[in-house]
RODO-2510 file (C-alpha; in nm, 4 decimals, decimal comma):
residues 99
     n   res          X          Y          Z
     1     m    -5,5725   -12,0560     5,7974
     2     v    -5,3447   -12,3472     5,8264
     3     k    -5,4955   -12,5407     5,5315
     4     s    -5,4413   -12,2284     5,3019
     5     f    -5,0686   -12,2761     5,3523
     6     l    -5,0518   -12,6408     5,4156
     7     d    -4,8190   -12,7096     5,1263
     8     l    -4,5690   -12,4565     5,2688
     9     f    -4,5911   -12,6014     5,6169
    10     v    -4,5302   -12,9635     5,4761
    11     l    -4,2384   -12,8530     5,2680
    12     d    -4,0996   -12,6722     5,5691
    13     l    -4,1260   -12,9891     5,7848
    14     l    -3,9532   -13,1880     5,5142
    15     d    -3,6748   -12,9269     5,4969
    16     d    -3,5733   -13,0708     5,8372
    17     g    -3,5321   -13,4094     5,6916
    18     p    -3,7308   -13,6911     5,5280
    19     k    -4,0646   -13,7940     5,7000
    20     h    -4,3347   -14,0406     5,6652
    21     g    -4,7126   -13,9405     5,6579
    22     y    -4,7927   -14,0012     6,0203
    23     e    -4,4780   -13,8150     6,1322
    24     i    -4,5870   -13,5081     5,9185
    25     m    -4,9319   -13,5194     6,0702
    26     r    -4,7881   -13,5385     6,4242
    27     e    -4,5433   -13,2519     6,3748
    28     l    -4,8189   -13,0346     6,1968
    29     k    -5,0278   -13,0715     6,5177
    30     t    -4,7348   -12,9964     6,7531
    31     r    -4,6366   -12,6844     6,5448
    32     t    -4,9517   -12,5381     6,4380
    33     g    -5,2192   -12,6878     6,6772
    34     a    -5,4213   -12,7932     6,3761
    35     r    -5,5135   -13,1563     6,3314
    36     i    -5,4656   -13,2555     5,9692
    37     g    -5,6186   -13,5872     5,8751
    38     a    -5,4828   -13,8585     5,6374
    39     g    -5,7673   -13,7638     5,3914
    40     t    -5,6238   -13,4085     5,3590
    41     l    -5,2480   -13,4853     5,3942
    42     y    -5,1984   -13,7806     5,1432
    43     p    -5,3731   -13,6186     4,8527
    44     l    -5,1487   -13,3076     4,9154
    45     l    -4,8350   -13,5212     4,9248
    46     y    -4,9338   -13,7013     4,5985
    47     e    -4,9963   -13,3638     4,4385
    48     l    -4,6591   -13,2238     4,5596
    49     e    -4,4879   -13,5387     4,4325
    50     e    -4,6573   -13,4870     4,0799
    51     r    -4,5341   -13,1305     4,0897
    52     k    -4,1826   -13,2522     4,1719
    53     l    -4,1675   -13,0554     4,4926
    54     v    -4,1301   -13,3720     4,7025
    55     a    -4,0035   -13,7095     4,6314
    56     g    -4,1476   -14,0247     4,7972
    57     e    -3,9755   -14,3441     4,8444
    58     w    -4,0977   -14,6808     4,9940
    59     n    -3,9118   -14,7737     5,3049
    60     s    -3,9445   -15,1041     5,4749
    61     p    -3,7454   -15,1174     5,7898
    62     n    -3,8554   -15,4152     5,9961
    63     r    -4,2326   -15,3812     5,9764
    64     r    -4,4759   -15,2702     5,7235
    65     s    -4,3740   -15,0492     5,4330
    66     r    -4,3979   -14,6682     5,4713
    67     r    -4,3608   -14,4097     5,2156
    68     v    -4,1119   -14,1543     5,3127
    69     y    -4,1142   -13,8107     5,1647
    70     k    -3,8224   -13,5602     5,1193
    71     i    -3,8206   -13,2078     4,9695
    72     t    -3,6648   -13,1664     4,6256
    73     e    -3,4613   -12,8584     4,5167
    74     p    -3,7628   -12,7163     4,3257
    75     g    -3,9653   -12,7750     4,6478
    76     a    -3,7112   -12,5817     4,8475
    77     k    -3,7279   -12,2958     4,5930
    78     y    -4,1144   -12,3044     4,6018
    79     k    -4,1100   -12,2996     4,9802
    80     r    -3,8668   -11,9991     4,9909
    81     s    -4,0750   -11,8167     4,7360
    82     g    -4,3937   -11,8890     4,9156
    83     f    -4,2756   -11,7832     5,2628
    84     k    -4,1221   -11,4611     5,0981
    85     g    -4,4693   -11,3805     4,9391
    86     i    -4,6296   -11,4266     5,2770
    87     d    -4,3716   -11,1990     5,4541
    88     l    -4,4210   -10,9323     5,1966
    89     l    -4,8072   -10,9459     5,2345
    90     v    -4,7791   -10,9345     5,6153
    91     r    -4,5299   -10,6290     5,5994
    92     s    -4,7481   -10,4594     5,3598
    93     s    -5,0663   -10,5196     5,5686
    94     n    -4,8768   -10,4007     5,8734
    95     s    -4,7466   -10,0787     5,7119
    96     e    -5,1003    -9,9938     5,5973
    97     s    -5,2483   -10,0504     5,9381
    98     t    -5,0015    -9,8061     6,1081
    99     v    -5,0770    -9,5220     5,8653
***
């Protein structure tokens, strides 16, 4: 279930501020309980970047370089639209089950 909406989860995390890949993996585990590996996350981040939903930038504090990702305005719109669609689906499903 988590992987079905992984793009929305990642965009939601980035809405809190820029993060590097390991930070995203750690927060996803904390928030969803699902362990998302690098082999799943990084291809998704590259895809989101190609679609202009996130922007990545190399950051080199004092150690090795890390790519830090932040949500873009189109990414924020996509996230809002995606969560709105999920909300409508859940509401529709709940109203049908109470009939």
